C-alpha positions in Angstrom: -7.4 6.5 8.0 -5.9 3.1 7.0 -4.4 1.1 9.9 -2.3 -2.0 9.0 -2.3 -4.9 11.4 1.2 -5.0 12.8 3.5 -5.4 9.7 3.4 -7.0 6.3 6.3 -9.4 6.0 6.2 -10.0 2.3 4.5 -9.1 -0.9 4.0 -11.2 -4.0 5.2 -10.0 -7.4 2.8 -8.9 -10.0 2.3 -11.5 -12.8 -0.9 -10.3 -14.3 -2.9 -12.9 -12.4 -2.2 -15.4 -15.2 -4.1 -13.2 -17.7 -3.0 -12.0 -21.1 -0.5 -9.2 -20.7 -0.9 -6.7 -23.5 1.8 -4.2 -22.3 4.6 -4.3 -19.9 7.7 -2.4 -18.8 10.4 -3.3 -16.3 12.9 -0.5 -17.1 15.7 -3.0 -17.8 16.9 -0.6 -20.5 16.0 2.6 -18.7 13.1 4.9 -19.6 12.0 4.0 -23.2 12.8 6.7 -25.8 9.2 6.6 -26.9 8.0 7.8 -23.5 7.6 11.4 -22.6 9.3 12.8 -19.4 8.3 16.2 -17.9 10.6 19.2 -17.5 10.8 18.2 -13.8 11.9 14.7 -14.7 11.5 11.2 -13.4 14.9 9.6 -13.1 16.1 6.1 -13.9 18.1 4.0 -11.4 19.9 1.1 -12.9 23.2 -0.9 -12.8 25.0 1.7 -15.0 23.6 4.9 -13.4 25.0 7.0 -10.5 23.4 6.5 -8.0 22.4 2.9 -9.1 19.4 0.8 -8.3 20.6 0.2 -4.7 19.7 3.8 -3.8 16.2 5.2 -3.4 15.5 8.8 -2.5 18.5 11.1 -1.9 16.4 13.7 -0.2 17.3 15.1 3.3 14.1 13.7 4.8 14.1 10.2 3.0 14.5 7.1 5.2 18.1 7.1 6.5 19.0 4.0 4.5 17.8 5.5 1.2 15.8 2.3 0.7 15.0 1.5 -3.0 11.8 -0.2 -4.2 11.9 -4.0 -3.7 10.2 -5.0 -6.9 10.7 -8.4 -8.5 13.1 -7.0 -11.1 14.6 -4.2 -9.0 18.1 -5.5 -9.9 17.7 -4.2 -13.5 16.4 -0.8 -12.5 13.4 1.3 -11.7 12.2 4.9 -12.0 11.8 7.5 -9.3 10.4 11.0 -8.9 12.5 12.3 -5.9 10.6 15.3 -4.8 12.4 15.6 -1.5 15.8 15.7 -3.2 14.6 18.1 -5.9 13.6 20.6 -3.3 16.6 20.5 -0.9 19.4 18.7 -2.7 19.8 16.3 0.2 20.7 19.0 2.7 18.5 19.2 5.9 16.8 22.6 6.3 17.8 23.8 2.8 14.2 24.1 1.6 13.8 25.5 -1.9 17.5 25.4 -2.8 17.5 22.2 -4.9 17.4 21.9 -8.7 13.6 21.8 -8.9 12.1 23.4 -5.8 8.5 22.7 -4.7 5.8 23.2 -5.7 6.5 21.0 -8.7 4.9 18.2 -10.8 6.5 15.2 -12.5 4.8 13.3 -15.3 6.1 10.2 -17.0 3.9 9.2 -20.0 4.0 6.0 -22.1 3.9 5.7 -25.8 0.5 5.0 -27.5 -1.1 1.7 -26.5 -3.7 -0.1 -28.5 -6.6 -1.2 -26.3 -9.2 -1.5 -29.2 -9.5 -5.2 -28.9 -10.4 -5.2 -25.1 -13.4 -4.3 -23.1 -11.9 -4.7 -19.6 -8.3 -4.1 -18.6 -6.3 -3.7 -15.4 -3.1 -1.9 -14.7 -0.7 -3.3 -12.1 2.8 -2.1 -11.0 5.1 -2.2 -8.0 5.0 1.1 -6.1 6.9 2.7 -3.2 5.4 6.1 -2.2 5.9 8.4 0.7 4.1 11.7 1.1 4.0 15.0 2.8 1.1 16.5 0.9 2.5 15.0 -2.3 -0.1 13.1 -4.3 0.2 10.1 -6.8 -2.0 9.9 -9.8 -2.4 7.8 -12.9 -3.8 9.8 -15.9 -5.2 8.3 -19.0 -5.1 10.0 -22.4 -7.0 9.0 -25.6 -5.7 10.4 -28.9 -3.6 12.8 -26.9 -6.5 14.2 -24.9 -6.8 13.9 -21.2 -9.7 11.5 -20.4 -9.5 10.2 -16.8 -7.5 10.4 -13.6 -7.2 7.8 -10.8 -5.5 8.5 -7.5 -3.1 6.0 -6.1 -2.4 5.5 -2.3 -5.0 8.1 -1.5 -5.5 6.8 2.0 -2.1 7.6 3.3 -1.8 10.3 6.0 0.8 13.1 6.0 4.3 11.7 6.6 3.0 8.2 5.8 4.2 5.8 3.2 3.6 2.4 1.6 5.9 -0.6 2.1 8.8 -0.7 -0.3 7.2 -3.7 -2.2 3.6 -2.4 -2.5 1.5 -3.6 -5.4 -0.8 -0.9 -7.0 -3.8 -2.2 -9.0 -6.0 0.0 -11.1 -9.0 -0.9 -13.2 -8.6 1.0 -16.5 -11.6 3.4 -16.7 -14.4 2.1 -19.0 -14.3 5.2 -21.2 -10.6 4.5 -21.9 -10.6 0.8 -22.8 -11.6 0.0 -26.4 -9.6 2.8 -27.9 -6.6 2.4 -30.1 -4.4 5.3 -29.0 -4.2 5.3 -25.2 -1.4 6.8 -23.1 -0.8 6.2 -19.4 0.9 8.9 -17.4 2.3 8.5 -13.9 2.0 11.9 -12.1 3.6 13.0 -8.8 1.7 16.2 -7.9 3.7 18.3 -5.4 1.4 21.4 -5.7 -1.1 20.4 -3.0 -0.6 22.8 0.0 2.5 24.1 -1.9 4.6 21.2 -0.8 5.8 18.2 -2.8 7.8 15.7 -0.7 8.8 12.9 -0.6 9.1 10.4 -3.5 7.4 7.9 -5.7 9.2 4.8 -7.1 7.7 2.6 -9.8 8.7 -0.7 -11.5 7.3 -3.8 -13.3 4.3 -2.2 -15.0 1.8 -4.6 -16.6 -1.5 -4.0 -18.5 -3.6 -7.2 -18.7 -7.1 -8.5 -19.2 -9.1 -8.2 -16.0 -9.6 -11.7 -14.7 -13.2 -13.0 -14.1 -12.6 -13.7 -10.5 -10.0 -11.8 -8.4 -10.0 -10.3 -5.0 -7.6 -8.4 -2.7 -7.6 -7.6 1.0 -6.8 -4.1 2.3 -6.7 -2.1 5.6 -6.2 -5.2 7.8 -6.4 -4.5 11.6 -6.3 -6.6 14.7 -7.6 -4.3 17.3 -11.1 -3.8 16.1 -10.5 -0.3 14.6 -13.2 -0.6 12.0 -16.1 -2.5 13.6 -15.5 -4.1 17.0 -14.5 -0.8 18.8 -18.2 0.0 19.0 -18.6 -2.8 21.5 -16.5 -0.9 24.1 -16.8 2.4 25.8 -14.0 4.4 27.5 -14.0 6.0 30.9 -14.7 9.8 31.1 -13.1 11.5 28.1 -11.1 8.5 27.0 -12.7 7.0 24.0 -11.9 3.5 22.7 -10.5 3.3 19.1 -9.6 -0.3 18.8 -5.9 0.2 18.2 -3.2 -2.4 17.4 -0.4 -3.4 19.7 2.6 -5.6 18.9 2.8 -6.9 22.5 -0.4 -7.2 24.6 -0.9 -8.6 28.2 -3.1 -11.6 28.3 -5.3 -9.9 31.0 -6.3 -7.3 28.4 -7.0 -9.9 25.8 -9.3 -11.8 28.1 -11.6 -8.8 28.0 -10.9 -7.6 24.5 -9.9 -10.5 22.1 -8.1 -9.9 18.8 -10.7 -8.5 16.3 -9.3 -9.1 12.9 -11.0 -6.9 10.3 -10.4 -5.6 6.9 -11.6 -4.7 3.4 -12.2 -7.2 0.6 -12.0 -5.5 -2.8 -13.3 -7.1 -6.0 -10.6 -6.9 -8.7 -12.4 -9.1 -11.2 -15.2 -8.9 -13.8 -17.7 -11.1 -11.9 -19.5 -10.3 -8.7 -18.0 -12.2 -5.8 -19.4 -13.9 -2.6 -16.4 -13.5 -0.3 -15.2 -13.7 3.3 -12.2 -12.8 5.3 -10.3 -15.6 6.9 -7.4 -16.1 9.4 -5.3 -18.9 10.9 -3.2 -18.3 14.0 -0.4 -20.7 15.3 1.6 -20.5 18.5 1.2 -21.5 22.1 -2.5 -21.7 21.3 -4.0 -21.8 17.8 -7.2 -20.7 16.2 -9.0 -20.3 12.8 -11.7 -17.8 12.1 -13.6 -16.1 9.3 -16.2 -13.5 8.6 -19.7 -14.2 7.2 -19.9 -14.5 3.4 -20.8 -11.2 1.8 -21.6 -10.0 -1.7 -18.8 -8.0 -3.2 -20.0 -6.4 -6.5 -17.6 -5.9 -9.4 -16.7 -2.4 -10.5 -18.6 -1.6 -13.7 -19.9 1.3 -15.7 -23.0 1.4 -13.4 -21.3 0.5 -10.1 -18.4 2.2 -8.4 -18.5 0.4 -5.1 -16.3 -2.7 -5.4 -15.4 -3.4 -1.8 -16.9 -4.6 1.5 -15.7 -4.1 5.1 -15.7 -7.4 7.1 -15.0 -8.5 10.6 -14.0 -12.1 11.6 -14.8 -14.2 14.6 -12.6 -13.2 17.6 -9.4 -14.8 18.7 -8.8 -15.1 22.5 -5.3 -16.6 23.2 -5.0 -18.8 26.3 -1.2 -18.7 26.7 1.6 -16.2 26.6 4.2 -16.4 23.8 4.9 -15.5 20.2 2.1 -16.0 17.6 2.0 -16.1 13.8 -1.1 -15.2 11.9 -2.0 -15.7 8.2 -4.9 -13.5 7.0 -6.5 -13.8 3.5 -9.7 -13.4 1.6 -11.5 -16.1 -0.4 -14.6 -16.2 -2.7 -17.0 -19.1 -2.7 -19.6 -20.5 -5.2 -21.7 -23.5 -4.3 -19.4 -24.3 -1.4 -16.3 -24.3 -3.6 -13.5 -21.7 -3.4 -13.2 -19.9 -6.7 -10.4 -17.5 -5.9 -8.2 -16.3 -3.0 -6.3 -13.1 -2.3 -2.7 -12.7 -1.4 -1.9 -13.6 2.3 -0.8 -11.1 5.0 1.6 -12.9 7.4 2.0 -11.2 10.7 3.6 -11.8 14.1 2.6 -10.6 17.5 3.3 -11.4 21.2 1.0 -12.1 24.1 2.8 -11.2 27.4 2.2 -11.5 31.1 2.4 -7.7 31.8 4.1 -5.8 28.9 2.0 -3.6 26.6 4.0 -2.4 23.5 3.7 -1.0 20.0 7.3 -1.3 18.8 8.9 -4.2 17.0 12.4 -3.8 18.5 13.6 -2.6 15.1 17.0 -0.8 15.2 17.5 2.2 13.0 20.6 2.7 10.8 22.7 3.9 13.8 21.9 0.7 15.8 19.7 2.4 18.3 16.0 3.0 19.2 15.9 6.8 18.7 12.7 8.5 19.6 13.8 12.2 19.8 14.8 14.3 16.9 17.8 16.7 16.5 18.9 17.9 19.9 16.1 15.9 21.6 13.5 18.6 20.7 10.9 16.2 19.3 8.5 14.6 21.7 6.0 11.8 21.1 2.9 10.5 22.8 1.3 7.1 22.3 -2.1 5.7 23.5 -2.8 2.6 25.4 -6.3 1.3 25.8 -7.1 -0.6 29.0 -9.9 -3.1 28.9 -9.4 -4.5 32.5 
């Protein structure tokens, strides 16, 4: 299961990595007439629609602020498949009473795209997805015949979601590129386990030539969840998982330093020699990196395009608030050839407090933990290293 290191503070817009863009759509004029919408339809949110682009999901179980996607062109509109709303009409507990009850499927398909002049293409788009057994797919058709399916956000757990400014990147399957009549279909599949829920928002679609050198970082953690947890053992039945905390006592960190780990994924045509790096500033500072590692490019003969890496440890010496930048870079003959986007995160080292929250108020201005009538109860886990 994917664990993010604290919180991502920003996400960069998709610009096709400076490559030649052969197809794009930002929905400034709504859903194009040449596209095909399913009988359970995707909807357009824009300046002239009701609701407009300032509203995301209208479902009963959507975030309370009905947060829309935060793409670079969100002001001129985006598209949404609102599975939650389609099932309950926005009324809590009214399951199956909406206009398109679950299980349901929504498909939004482009017009024909000519890829005959290209041997390697990538598809990028801004994506905001939340799931309760719902699944997100991108399907590819050649000459009107289904050819390949790629799942998006497949690592999300039930009731989990992406950020509202996520960037989805897909390498177009090699049996699809090179054809003149290709269609791309965005599919919200709400038939898994009989339940759809919750929504998928999309904007700023770009199809571009895959760059020679390009990498991304994913699944960043700071507690050692992927690798470093193996260096510790719990007492009795209490195992160590290497979890993240937003506030950690310095006494714990003296025995279990921050272990920044994550995945480097090769998004380019060439094989990469890459490493994960970080820089921390605050009451004490530090820089660290992983060892250089080969990250092979995805190809017709290779489907493994990522490597899991762990960096040198960070042991803060003073309490206070810290700021960390985490990124990946590729090297060739001692020269940096490409870098990934940067995750910027904040965390606190305390005298005694151990915490996971960020002090974020909900829409009612409070820190609510219980559900309706106080009937929901939650348990969290704290790992003691001293």
